[in-house]
N, C-alpha and C positions, 0 to 999 in steps of 0.2 A: 559541396563535397560529394554529391550523389553521382550516379552514372559511372563514367570511366575516368572522371577527374581524380587525379592522385594528389594534387597540391593546389593551394590557393595562396596568392600573394596579396597581402593587404597594401593599399597605396601608402606611400610615405606621408609623414605628417602626423602620425599618432604620437601622443604624449607618452612619457615613461609609464604613467598610470594605465593608459589604454593598452599599451603593449603587455603590461603585467596582467591585465584582465584577460587578454587573448591567450597568453600562456597558461593561465589558470584554467580557463575553459577547455583548452586543449587537453590538459591532463585529465580533466573531469570526463571527457568523452573519448579518451583513448587515442587521440591524435598526437603527433609530435610537432613541435614548432621551433623556429630558429629566427633570431633577429640578425640582420646583416646591414652593413652600411654605416655611415657616420652622420651625425648632426641631423640636418633636415632630410637627408636621403636614407635615413635608417628605416627599414621596413621589416615586417614579420612575414614569414612564409610558414604555412600550415601543411603538413603532410599526412596523407591517409596511409596507415600501415598496410603494407602488402603481404600477402600470404607467402610463407617461406617455401612451402611445398616439400618439406623434409620429413614429414611424419611417416610416410610409407617406407622410408629407408631403414627405420628401426624395426626389427622383428622380435617378437616375444613368444614365449613358449606356452602352449596350452596342453598340459598333460591331461590325459584321459584315464580315469581309474580303470583297472582291469575289469571290475564289475560292470562299469558303464560300457566299456568297449565290447564286452560279451553281449550286452543287451542290444547295442547298435548293430553288431555283426549278425546276431540271431535274427533281428527283424529284416536286415538287408537280404539275408539268404531266404527268408520265408517269403518276402514280398519284393523281389528285385525290381529295379526301375525299368520303365519302358524306354524305347528309343527316344521318344519325344521328351521324356523327363530328363534323360541323359543329355540331350542336346541343349535343353533349357538350362540345366545345371551348369554346363560348360560355358554358357553365355552369360552367367551371372545370376541365374535363378530368378527371373522376373516373377513378381507376385501374380498369382492367378487372378483373373478378372473377378471383381466383386460386383459387377453390374448385371450378372445373369439373373434371369427370372424376375426382372424388376417389377413387372406387372403384378406379381403375386403380393408383394409388400405394398405396392401402391393401392391395390384393392383393399387390403386390410386397413390401411391408414384412412383411405377416403371412405371406406364403407362402414365406418363406425355408426352405430345406431344413434340417431339424434334423440334427445330427450323429448318425451311426449308432453311434458309440462308446458302449459301455455305461458309464454314469457310476458314480461311487463309491457313490452312494446305492442302486444296484440291483445291486451285486456279488452273485453267488451265494455261498452260505455257504462253499463250498470255497475260493473266492477270498479271502474274508474271513479264513478260517482260515490260509490261506497267508501273508497279510500279517501276521497277528497272531503267527505263529510266527517270521517274520523279525525282527519287532520284539523278541520275547522273547529271541532269540539276541543281538541288539545290546546288550540290557540287561546281558548277562553280561561284556562287555568291560570291562576296568579303567577306561578313560576314561569310559565311559557310566555305569558303577557309581558312580564318584565324583560325577558330576553328579546321579545319582538320589538319593544321599545328601543332597546340598544341596537338592534339590527337597523331599525329605521333611522337611527342617528349616524350610521356609517356613511362615509363620503360617497359610496357607490349607490346608495338607495335612490337618489334623485335621477340616476341614469337608467333605472330599471326598464322603463318603456322604450327608451332609445336603444338599449341593448337588445331587447326582445324584437323590436321592429327590424333592426339590422340583421339579426339571425334569421328571421322569417323571410327576408328578401334576398339574402346572400348565402351561398353555401359555406363560405369561410369568412369569419369575422375575427379581428384581432382586438382583444381588450388589454390595453396597457394601463396598468395602475401602479401608482406609488405604493410604497410600503404602508400598510395600515388602512388601505381603502376598502378591504373586505371582499375583494374579487374572488378569492379562492373558496370562500364558504358561501357567498351569496349568489354568484352567476349560476351555479348548478341548481340552486333552489328556485331562482327566477324561472328557469326552464321547466322544472318539475311542476311548480304551482301553476304556471301558465297553461301547460298541457292538461293537467287535471281540471282546471276551471273550464276548459273547453270540452271536456269529456273525452280526451284523447289519451291513450296509453303512451308511455314513452319508456325508453331504456337509455339512460345516460351513462356513459363510461367516462370517468374523469381520471386522468393519469397524473401521477406524482413521480418525482425523480427518486424518492426514498421510501422505504417501507414504513418507517415511523410516521412520515408525513401522511401517507394513505390512511393509516390507522387513526391517528389523532384527529384528522380533519373529518373522517367519517363519523367518529364518535361525537365531535363537536356539532356537526350538522344534524345528526340524529337528535342530540339534546335540544337544539334550537327548534326542532320540529315537534318536541314533546313526545318522542318515542324512543325505544331501545334500538341500539345499533344492530342491524341484521334483519330488520323488517323491510320498510320501503327504502331505507338507506343502509348500505353495507359496504364492505371492502373485500378485496381479494388480492392476496400477495402470496409469495411462495410459501407453501406449507400451512398457510392459515387463511381462512375466509369466514366472513359472516354475511349472510344473505345468500340469495340464489337467483334463479331465473325470474322469480316473482318480485325481485327488488327493482325499483324504478331508477334508483341512482346508486351506482357502484364506483367506488374509488379503488384504484389499482395502480401498480407500478408500471412504468413504460414497458418493461420487459415482459410483464404478463400480457398486456394487450397485444404486443408484437407477436408473442407466441400463439395467442388465440387466432390472429389473422393468418399467420403462416401455416397453421396446422388445419386449416380448412373450416373453422367454425364460422367464418364469414361475417357479413355485416347485416344480414337480413333481420336480426333481432335487435339491432342497435339503431336508435334514432339520432343520437347526438354523441359526438366524441369531443371531449375537452382535454386539450394537452396543456397542462399548467406548467409554469416556470420554464418555458422554452429558452429563456435567456441563459439558463445554466449550461446549455449545450451538451447535455448528456447524449452519449452516442446512440442510445436506443430512441431518444426523442428525435434526433436528427434523422434516423432511419425511418421512424414513423412518419415524419413529415414528407419524406420521399414517397412512401407507400400511400399515404392519404391523398397526396396531390394526384397520383396516378389513378386512384380509385373514384375520384369525384365524378368523372364523366359517366362511369358505369353505375353510379348510385346517386341519382339526382336529388333524392329525398334526404340523403344524409347531410347533417349539418356539423361542421367542424368549427370549434371555437378555440382559438389559440390565446393563451393568457401569459403575460410577461410583465416584468417590471419595465419601467420606461427606458429600456435598453434595446438597441438593435431594431427599433420599430420599423424603419424603412427597409432594412434587410429582409425581415420576415414578411412585410406586406408586399414587397416587390416579388418575393419568391412565389406568392400565391396570386400573381397577376394584378397586384395593386388592390388587394382586398381592403374593405373599409376598416378603419382604425378608430376605436373609441378610447380616448385618453381620460382616465379618471384620476383626479388629484387625490393624493393620500392625505391622511390627517395624522400628523404627529405633533406632539408638543415640542416646543423649542429644545434643541439638543446643543449643549456646549461641547466643543471639541478641545481636548487637551492632548498635547503631544509630549514627546519624551522630555524636551526641555522644561515643560511645565510640571511633569511628574517628578523630575529630579529636584525641582525647587520645592514642591509640596512636601516631599518626604524628607527634606533637610539635607539632600545630598550636596546642594550648592554651598550651604552654610558650612558643612563639614569640609568641603574642598577649600573654601576661603580661609578657614581656620588653619589648614595645613599650609596655606600660601602666606601666612603672616610673616612679614619681613620688615624692611625699613620704611616702607611707604607710610605716609601719614594720612592717606585718604580713608576716610571713614564715612559710612552711611548707615541707613536703617538696616541694611542687610548684613552688617558686619564689615570686616576687612575685605576690600576689593582687590583683585589682582591688578598689576599694572597693565596698561594697554599693550597689545602685541606690537612687537617691532618698534617700540618707542624708547628712546634713551631716557635714562633716569638721572635726577640731580646728582646722585652718587657718582655718575660717570664723569662729571665735570672736574677739571683740575682744582685743587684746593684753593689756589690763589684767585681763580676766576669765581669760584663759588663765594668766597669771602667778600670779593668786590661787589657781587650782586646783592649779598645780604646788607652790606653797607649802604648800597644805592636804595634798597627798600626802606631802610630806617631814615635816611636823609630825605627822601622824597616825602615820607609821611610827616616828618617833623617840620619841614619847610613848606611843603604844599605848593611850591611855585612851579612855573613852566620849565625853568632851567633844570631843576632837579628831576622832574618827571621825564623830560626829554632824555636826560642822562640814563634814567632807569629803563626807559623803552629801548634805548641803544644797547645797554648792558644785557638785557634779557633777550634781545633779538627780535622784539616785536616789530621793529622797523627794518629788520634785516631780511634778505632774500635767502639766507641760509637756513633751509628747513630743519636740518639736524640740529643746528644751534638753537633754533626757536624751541624745538621740542625739548631740548635738554635744559634750557635756562629759564623758560617761562614759569616753571612750577617750583623753583628753588624757594625753600622756606627759611625764614630767619631762625637762627639756632635757638635763641632764648624765647621768642614769642610765637614762632611757627607761622608768622605772617608771610604772605606772598605779595608779589607785585600787584596782583589783582585786588587783593584786600586793601592795600595801601591807596590805590586809585579810587576804590569804592568808598573808603572811609573819608576821602577828601571830596567826594562828589564829582569827580572828573569823568563825566560820561564818555567823552571822545576817547580818552585813554583806556577806559574800561572796554569800550567797543574794539579798539585796536588790539588790546591784549587777548580778548576772546577770539577775534578773528585770527590771530596768530596761533591760537591753540591753548590758551591758558585754561586750566580746569577749574570751573566754578564750584565743584563739589568738595574740593580740599578744605580742611578746617584747621584753624589755628589751635594753639594749645588749650585755650579755654572752650574749644568746641564750636567756635563761631565760623560761619562760612562768609564768603565775600558779600552775600546778600545781607547777612546779619550785621556786618560792618557798616554797610550803607544805611540800614535802618537805625543802628545804634547812634550814628552821627547825624541823623535827620535828613538823609538824601533819599527821599521816597521815589523820585523818578529813576534814579540809578538802581534802587532796590527792585522796582517793578521790571526794569530791563533785565537785571540779573535773574529774576524769578523765572522768566520765560526761557532763558538759556539753561537754567538748572534743570528744568523739566526735560529739555532735549538731551542734556548731558546724562541725566539719570536713565532715560530710555536707552541711550547708546551704551551706557555702562551695564545695564541689565542684559542687553543683547550680547555684550562681550563675555559677561560672566556665564550667561546661558550657553553660549557657544563653546566656551572653555569646559563647562561641566559635561556637555554632550560628548565633546571630543575625548575627555578623560574617561568617561564611562564606556564609550565604544571601544577605546583602546584596551580596556581591562576586561572586556567581555567578548564572547564569541557571537558574532552576528548571526550565525546559523543555528544557534541554540536559544531557546526561550529562557529568560532569566526568571526562574521561579521565586528567587529571593526578592527581586524587585516587585513582583506581583504580590507577594505576601506583605511587603512593606506598604504598598499602595492600598491593599485591602485594610491594613491597620489604620491608615489615614482616613479611608472612606468610612470605616466603622468607628473611628474615634477611640481606638485601643492604644494601650501603651503610652508612648510620649505624645500621641495625637489626641489624647482624651479631651473631650469637649463637653462640659457640663450641660450646655444648652440642648444637647441631643439626647439626654437621658429621658427615657419614656416617649420619645418621638416615634412617629410611625416609620417603620423600617421598610424601605423598598428592596427588592431583590437585585442581586448583582449577577450579571452574565459575563463569563470569561471565555473568550475564544482562544482555543489552544490547537496546535497542529494535529495531534493524534492521541491515541489511547495511552501511550507511555507517559506523556506529559500530564494527561488527566489524572492518572493514577498517582504519579509522583507528587503532584500538587495536592491532591486530596489527602494523601498520607502526611504530607508536610503540614498542611493546615490543621489536621486532626491530631498531630503529634503533641506530646506533653509540653514541649518547649514553646509551642505556638500560643500566642495570645488569643487566637481565634478557635481554640479547641473546646470551648465551653458549650453549655447547653443553649446559649444565645444564638448559635449559628448552626445551620443545616447545610451541609456541603453535599450536593447531588451531581453525579455524572450524567451527561446526556451523550450517548454514543450507541451505535448500532450493536455493539457487543453487550450492552446492558439489556437484561430481560425486559420484555414489554411492560410488565407490572412495575418494575423499578423506573422505567422511563416515564410512566404516567405521573410519578410523584412530582416531577419538575413543573407540571402544569397546575398543581394545587397550591394555593396560597399558604404561606407559612403561618404557624400559630402566632398570636399576639405576643410581641416582645422578641420574636425570633427572626433573624435575617436569613433569607435563603440565598445561597451562593451556588450558582449553576456553572459547572465546568463542561464546556461543549466544544465540538469541532464545528466546521462550517455547515454541519447539518442544521444549526439553528439560525442560519442566515436568512432563509426565505420562508418556506411554507409553515414551518413550526413556529407558533406564536406563544410566547410566555408573557401573559398580559400584565404582570406586576413588576417587570424589569424597569428600574430607574437609572441603572448604572451599568455601562458596558466597559470591559477591559479588553481591548483588541491587541493581541500579540502581534498581529500583522503577518502571521505565518500560517501555512496550511500544508498538508501532505498531498503531494501531487505525483501520480504515477504516470510516467512517460515512456514512450517506446521509440527507439531509434531504428527506423527501418533499414538503414544502411549497415548497421552492425548487428541487428536482431537482438539488441540488448535493451532490457527494461530498467528504468530508474525510478526509485521511490525516494523522493527527497522532500524535506521541508523547504518550501520556496515562499517568496513574497507574494502576498495576495494582489489582486488587481484593484484599481480604483472603483470598479463596479462592486466588488465584494466589500471594500471599505465603506462604501455608501450603504450597503445592505446592513452591515453590522452596526453602524451608528444609528440607523433607523430603529433598531431594537430598543434603544434607550428612551424613546419618547412616546411609547404606546399608551401609558396611563397618566403621566404627568411630566413636567420638565425633567429632562435627564442630562446626564454627562457621559460622554464617551472618551475614555483614556486610551490613546494610541501609543503603544510602547515603541515608537519609532519617531524620528524627527520629522519636522515639517518638510525639510529638504527631501527626505526619503519619500514622503507622501506624494510630493509633486512628481517624483520619478517613477511612480508605479505605473505599470501597463494599464491601458484603458480597460481591457477585457482579458479574461483567461482564454488560452487556446482551446478551441473546441475538442472534446474528448475524441471525436471521430478522427482527428488529425494527430492524435498522440497515443493511440491504442492499437494493439494487434487486431486484425480484421478477420481472422479465420472464422470465428463464431458467427459474425454477421454475414460473411460471404456464404456460409452454409445456409443461412436463412434466405439469402437472395435466391439461391437455386431452389429452395423448398417452395418458393412462391409459384414456380412453374407448375407444380403438382397441385396447387390450391386454386388453379384457374387463371393465373396470370400468364401473359405471353412470355416467349423466350427472350432472355436478355442476358448479356454477359455480366459478371460481377463488376467489372470496371465501368461498363456503361450505366449500370444501376447506381453505383455509389458516386459516379461523376455528376449525378443529378442532385446531389446533396446541396444544402444551403451553402456550405463551404466544403468542397470535396476534399477527401484525404489525399495524401501523396500517392502517385501512381506506383511507386516502389513498394508501398505498404500493401497495396492491393495485389501486386505481383507476388510478394512474399506469402500472403495468405493463400492464394491459389496454389502456389508451389507446395506449401505445407499440406494442403488438403489432397493434393495429388499424391504426395509421398505416403500419406497414411491410408490411401485408398478410398477416400470419400469422393474424390473426383476421378473420372477416368482420364488418363494422360495419353496423348495430349488432349487438351480441351477441358471443358468444365461440366461434362455430363455427370449428373449426380448419380452415384452408384447406390446399391442397396445399403451398403454400409453407411454412406452419407446420409441416407434417409433415417436410418436408425440413430445415428449420432446427432442429427438435427433434432430428433424428438426428445433427446435427453437434455435437461437443463444444465449442461456441462460444456466446457470447451471441448472441441473435437478430439484432441489428443487424450484427454482424460477419459472421454467416452469410449474410446477404443480400448484403453486399458481395462475398462470395466468389462467389455465383451471378452477380452482374454481371460479375465477372472471367471466368467461364466464357462468358457470353453474348457478350462483346466480344473473346474470344480473347486475353486477357492474364492468364491465371490465375497464372502463375509468380510475378510480383512481388506480386500481390494475396494470394497464399497466404502469402508471407513476412510481409506487413504484418498479415494476419489472425492469424497465429501470435504475433507480437510483441504485438499488442493483447490477445490472450487470455491470454498468459503474462506476460511482463514485458520491460521495456527492457533490452537487453544492455549498455548503456554502464556503465562503472565510473568512479566518481569518485575520482581520486587525491588524496592528501593534499598533496603538495608543489605549490607554485604553479607551478613550471616544468612539471611533469607535467600539471597541470590545463590549462595553456595548450596543451600538446601534444595532449591529448585533445580539447579544444575545436577546435583546428585540424584534427585528423584528421577529426572529425565534419563540420566545415564543408566541408572539401575533398571529402568523399564526397558531401555534398549538392550542392555546386557542380557536380560532374561529371554530376549528373542534372538540371541546370537551376537549381539553387539553391532556397532558401526551402522546404525540405522535410526535416523530421526523419524521415518515413516512408521517403522514397526514399533517405536516407542509410543507413537500416537495411537496405534492400534491397541496396544496393551493398556494404555491409559484409558481409552474409551471403553474397552471391555471391562476393566475394573470399575470404572465410574458407573457403567450400566449395572454391574452386579451389585455395587453398593447402593444404587438408586432403588433396587428391589428391596433393600433392607432399610431404606430411609436414611442412609448415611452418605448420600452423594455430596452434600455440602461440606461435610468434614473431610471427605476424601479429596475434593477439589481444593480446599484450603491447604491440606497437608502436601499435596503434590504441586501446588501452584498452577493449576489449570482454571480456565474460565468455565464456570458452570453454565453460563448463558451460551457460550460457543458450543459446549457439549450438547445442550438441548437442541440447538440448531442443527448440529450434525446428526443427532438422532432423528430429527424430523426429515432431513434430507435423505437419509438412508431409507426411510419408509416410502418417500416419494419416488426415489429412483427404483426401489424394488417394485413398487407398483407399476411403473412404466415398463420395466423389464418383463413383468408378469403379463401385462396386457399385450405385449408384442410377442409373447410366446417363447421368450428365452429361458424363463425359469418357471417351475411349478411352486417352489417354495425356497426360502433362504436355506434351509437345512439341506435340501436336495442339491442345491447349487454350491454347497460348501463342504462336500465330503472330504476334500483334501486341504481344508483350511488350516489344519494343524501342522502341515508340512511347511516349516519356515523356508526351507531352501527353495521349494517350488514357488512359494509366494514371492520371494525375492526375484526369481526369474520372470514371473509374470509381470511384476512391476517393471523390470528392465525392458520386457517386450513392449510395454505400454509407453514407457518414457522415451524409448529410442526415437530420434538420435540425440536426445539430451543426456549424453554420457561423456565421461572423460577418463583419462588415465591418471591414477594417483602418482604424483611425483615425489621423488625423495627430497627430504629437507636438506640433505647434504649437497652442497654446490661444488663448484670447481675449487681446486686447491687454492688456499689463500683467502677464500671468501667465507664469510660467516654463514652458518646454516639458516635456513628459514625458520622463523618462529612459529609458523602455523602451517597447516596442511594446504597444499596447492594441487590442482588438477590441471591437466592439458586437455582441452576439449577437442572435438572433431574439427573445429574451425581454427585450431592452433592458437587458442586464447589461453593464456595462463591465468587461472582464476583461483582466488583465495576462498577457502572454506570459512564461513562466517563463525566468529567466536560463539554464537548461540547454538551451534551444531554440536552433536556429540562427537563428530568427526574432526573437530577443530585441531586436535593434536595428532591425528593419524599420520602415519609415515609409511612409505614404500620400503621394501626390504633392500638392503644393501647386497649387491650381486658381486661376488668375486669372480675373477677371471676364470673362464672355463666352466662356470656354473650356468645352469638354465636361467632364463630371464622370465620371471613371472609378470603378469600384467594385471594388477589390481584395478578394477573398474569401479567408478563411482557414478551413480545415476542421480540426477538433480531435476528440480522443477523448472527453474529458470535462472538465467544469469542476470544479475542486477548490477547497476553501477552506482556506487555511493562516493561522491567526490571523484577521486582519481582511481578508485579500486574496484575492480570486477570481483564479484563475490557470488557464492551460492549459499543459501541458508539451509533449506531442507534437502538432505541427501542421504544416500544409502549405498553401502558397499555391496557389490554383487560379484558372483563368479562370471567370468567372461564367456562361458560355454553357450549362453543364450544368443550372443551377438551374431554368430554365423547363421543362425536360423531366422533372424528377424531383420537383418540389414537390408537396405534397399538393393544393394549389389554385392556380389561375392565373386572374386576372381581367383582362380588357381594360378598362383605365380610360379610354381615349380616345386621340385622335390629336393630335399636337403638330406644328404647321405649321413647315416649314423649320427643322428642328433642326440646329444647328451641331455635328455629331458628327465633328469633324475628327480627333480622336485624343487620345492622352495629352498631358499638359502636358510641356514641355521647358524646361529652364533655358537661359539664354543661353550658358553656358560648355560646353554639350553634355552635362553629366551630368544624369541624371534625379534626381528628388527622393529623396535618401536611399535609393537602391538600387533604385528602380523603373525600368523601361525608359523611355528618353527619348523615344521616339516610335515609332509603328507603321511598319515598313518597307514595308508594302504600300500606303501612302497617298502619292499624289503631292502636291507642293506646291500644285498647282492645286485638288486635292480638299480640302486643308486650308483653303484660302482660300474656296472657294465652299460648303463644308458638304456634308452627305450627304442633304439633301432632308427630306421629311416623316418623322416618326417616330411610333410607336405606343407608348403607355405600358402596361406590364404590372405588375400587382401580384402579388407571389409571397408566398403564405400570409399576407398582411396585414402583412408586416414590411419588405418591400423593393420599391421601384418602379424598374423599369428601362425606359428608352427604347430601343427597337429600331427599325431602319429598317422602315418600313411594309411594304416589299416582302418583308421576312423574317417578319412577324408571323404570317400565315396558314400559311406552310409550317411554322413552329415549332409552332403549335398542332396542326397535322395530325401532325407528327412525334411530338409528345408522346403522342398517342392511339395511334399505331402502335407506339411503343416500349413502352408499357405492355402492349399486346397481345402483343408479342414475348416479353416477360418472362413473362407468364402462359402462353403456349404452351410455352415452355421448361420451366417448372415442371410443367405438366400432362403433357407427353410429352417427357422429356429426349432421347430418341433420334429424335424427329420432325424433319421438314423444313419449314421456313417456305415459304409461298407467295411469289410474286414480289414482291408489294407490301410484305409485311412484311420479307422478306429485304432489300429495297431500303431500307426505313426503318432497319434496323439498320446497313446500310452507310453510309447518309447521315449518321446520328448519329455514327458512328465517324469519318467524314471530317471532319465539323464540328469535333469535339473535337480531332482531329489537326491540321487546318489552323490553327485559332485558337491553337495552341501552337507553330507553326513546322514541323509535319509530321514524318514519320519521319526526315528528314535534317536535323534541327535541330542536330545536333552533340553532343547530350547522350546519355548512355548509362546503363543500369542494369546493364550487364555488369560482370564482375570488374574492379576497378581494379588498376593496377600495384601490386605489393607495396609497402608503406609509402607510401601514396598522398599524400604531402605533402612539400613541400620547405621548408627553413627558411633564412631569410636575414635577419639583423639583426632577429630577433624578429618578422618579418612572414611570413605564409603566403600563398602564391599559388595560386589555383585554376587547374586545367589547361585550362579551357575558356572560350571567349568567350561571354558571356551572349547576345550578339546576333550570331552569326557571319556573317550575310548582309548586314550594314550596310556601306555603302561609306564615302566621305568625307563631310564635312559634320558636322552636329551629332551628338554621341554616338559618333563613330567611335572604334573601338579600346577601347570600354569592356569591362572584364573583370569577371565576377562575383567578388565577394569580394576584389578586389585593391586593395591600398593604392596610392594615387598621391601619394607624397611626404607633405608636411604634417608637423606637429609631433608630438611624442610624445603618446601616449594617444588617437590617432585611432582611431575605431571603424570596422572594416571595414563597407562597405556591400554589401548583398546585392541580388541581382537577382531580380525576379519572373520567372516563365516568359515567354519572349519571345513576341511576337505572331507570327501566321502571316506568312510571307514567301514570296512566289511571284515570283521575278525575271522569269519569262517572261510574266507576266500582270499588268502594272501598270495602274492606272487603272480606271475604271468601264466597264461596258457590254461588256466582252470576254466572249465566249462560252467556256464550259467544258463544253459538253454532251458533248464527246468524253471527258471524264473519267469519266462515268457509263456503265459498260458493262452488258451483260446480267447480271443477278444470278443467282447459283447457286440453283436451285430443286430440285436433287436432290442426294442425298448423293454424295460423292466415291467413286470406285471403291475397293472394298476397305474402306471405313469406313462403318459403319452409323450414325454420329453426325452430328448437325447441324453444318454448317460455320460457324465464326465468320467475320465480315468480315475480309478480308485487305487490308492496305495495302501498296502497292508502293513501290519505290525508283526506279522508272524515270523517264527525263526527261520523260515525258508529263505530269507534274504530281504534286506531293506529295499524298498522300491518294488517289491513283488506285486504282480498284477492280481487283483482280486476278481475271482469269477463272479 
């Protein structure tokens, strides 16, 4: 589907099921499909949607408040544009080069002072001997000696010398070990012990794909060595580390080591690099492999050890030129596999199903009533006369027992007939009074040949007569042992076949009644009750027995929380003190994560709920039972549509193997797979490498950063094409194009700009990093810092299970958003974090997190990330302190505009819910993106029910803009989750291209539409407070039409067009200057441009005194009354009487049940002291600061005052 291909035709011959799968997948990925032809010639054609190119034909109005217009014109008159700026503006306003003075930043980055501390790799021999002696003494203690005995019993122990010799003789060695062999904890210790025994210092970096793995393994290895973590053994992950340059063995994540290498720290202090779990195909691990392979020639003393499960061995060995491979067998106790059919039998599902199937069949067995065989005629289907004749033949053959009567019986039952249908229907007819069958009669008379003929024809040996006897019982009863033995073997086969039929029927019925894409938590609970012997599964022999732990693999955090609450609920048999339910997820604080590794108290069974984080490096050594849901959350990226998908998908066979291996670490175990054996056979062998299913912008930036760290010049495509399995070329092209668009790469080409170097130094995706720098530029860093961390890490909101709690969580989020002006998931996060931080100072953060349904662990991570990012910005000279960089952080309108500048081009126009006449309105909010995609706003967003205003004929057309983080596809729906409504005034200033399309005479740009009853349309403001009635009647005069990046046309007052174009040029130059010289001071013209832009953004949103706030909310920031939640602020606080008076954001105004709260867009600028047109505001623009403030060597951000002189007034 890539390239220029617009359609693809599948060859004929697909089955109905196959065609249905193609149609379903097309809906999922946004393609259209059509089946054509008949019979064997029927085929499916898939079409790639083409852009309609109609967006620019629609023009929308962008009114400018008189106060804003005065500020723009005053600046334009004071600092008119040069001829060069005018020419650039008319050509679309290209962004000023951000690559100037590159050498300055390069010198700052490369010239950082190296630590004077002697690293572990360069310890003198006496120091090494001292450390080795201390270690030897620790080995003599009883506790460590016991651990050493356990280490020596691991399967990898006999391979110690072979591994060390291979590493000594080769730069690269691959250690492939089965689960449980001990490679992760022992190989690093082999290297450390060998180096110290020889008197050599060493510095070993061992990477792990996950943070929790790095921490837990470091602590385990330190314990095995008899020391505390942080001495000779430590770890370093984002925001946390134990140990330092003097630590000889450091565990870290792949990303941490990659950042160390690309930022110039080099390999001089590293003797060994161990890349563990490479089979997981983490994108950073694959990137590291490219880098390490290129570094080997330049560092002949470096040793690289690759460690993997026994997967992809040849692939990785060949990648490193056929490096030696040491395969280590794993040790696990036998593990029994149970699949869905077995689970349904164990929990009684089959018995219940058979009870529902109870009909006229007389087949009975140990499992209860069995269903009839599929597609087989029953005796009841035979005509009455024929059935009576067969019954009579059965009686006569048994009474006489001669050849004549049995020949007649075989003929009547069809045993000698070629009519298969007749045989199936007649062979199992039972005598009405005795229940005997033809097979029972032949068995009772000892007629072996007739018994064989009846069985061959399909007679059922499992049927029983009315006294409960089978055909075998009849033969035994009348003394025919040979016939009884013959029937016994056939009964075993028949029972096996019958069980398979029942099992298949149970699986079919279960799958038909459940959603295959959802994990059935009730099934898991029932299975747990069976495992634990609770309820109907109680087993007296297990009372007081040793209880092994249960590990349950679930797709994600939502399923973990839902199952945990379900198991701990009052109605659950597993809610008592005998059970300890522990979640294992990266969202769980480290202290809580460590609990899963401790054994439960005597008499208590530990139940661990985990994602695929527990598949590999994390080892819980008391697990005896695994429940494998077979699902995991996988985020994929479609490079052809630039759409990300986060879906629960089926695991691979490799993951299935890893999961079952967790059950046999300490004793014989059982693994219950909650899918059928057929499904298991159809699983993919391996998961697609992350490098092939992820956006590559962050990695592409790291590629170019390598050039500054001493590597040769290479293109991004050339570098990534050297991967073990390269990513698609279109993914690379998309990444390069994005980096060019945001100014990280010079276009055309891939030359890294100063901005690119700064963005690469931040542990953030490039687009988020640029937004952070905009926050610095406009003096509102604090809230932008929080938004950036949330985007880079995760959403802190927790989804409760109970409906009441879900409504409370939604109301809390809505109230937080309303306090910041409404219509913003991001600003709700900012207020939630600020309040949580304030409550933390009072020791009440846990209560606040519980009341507002946010994750305390996520908030702690965000807090740490803020500190890390602030430290990086400070080190690079962008800020002196958070307070100094956040002087305008209270101006909500400015913060929204800065977010829009950073998010662009991830913006869309809010669509009306009302469709064409005769069509039902949309049930939720939709936006139209710059790529002409109609995207739904997710129900979890506060903007889920937002609606665009209804525009009557002759009225101006507003353009509500929504900014969002990313478009994701869930099944067949495109959606955005976290989004914010913003004023569109920022778009002309930050768009990649801006074209003047022409002038429109006498445009009627009076304001937003307002309904007759005073309420705006579905939550939008009812009218701009800054426009007089006379203005609305007479219009705003001529307008100029601007086309933004070819997707949006805005009509602006002609008087504002030229100042906007000039301001656009100056703002780009300001950003470039800030990047080039973070500590520099802007000249008067550019400082004024920055101040003017800030004033424009602030005024158009109501100014700093709009009544909205991002500061900490009152604890428990919502009130409940009658099931409705009220926002604390008026959405338009400056409106007086008349239309729209008293409107409150998010407030219900009566109405019947089920009324959806209406939300308010950010209010328009309102300046009561300056109504009407033509009033001068030159006094608002004062002399701009052109020198640094006393005592501060950093450039001053624009400062907006709260004085009566006018909102948005410049502070001297």
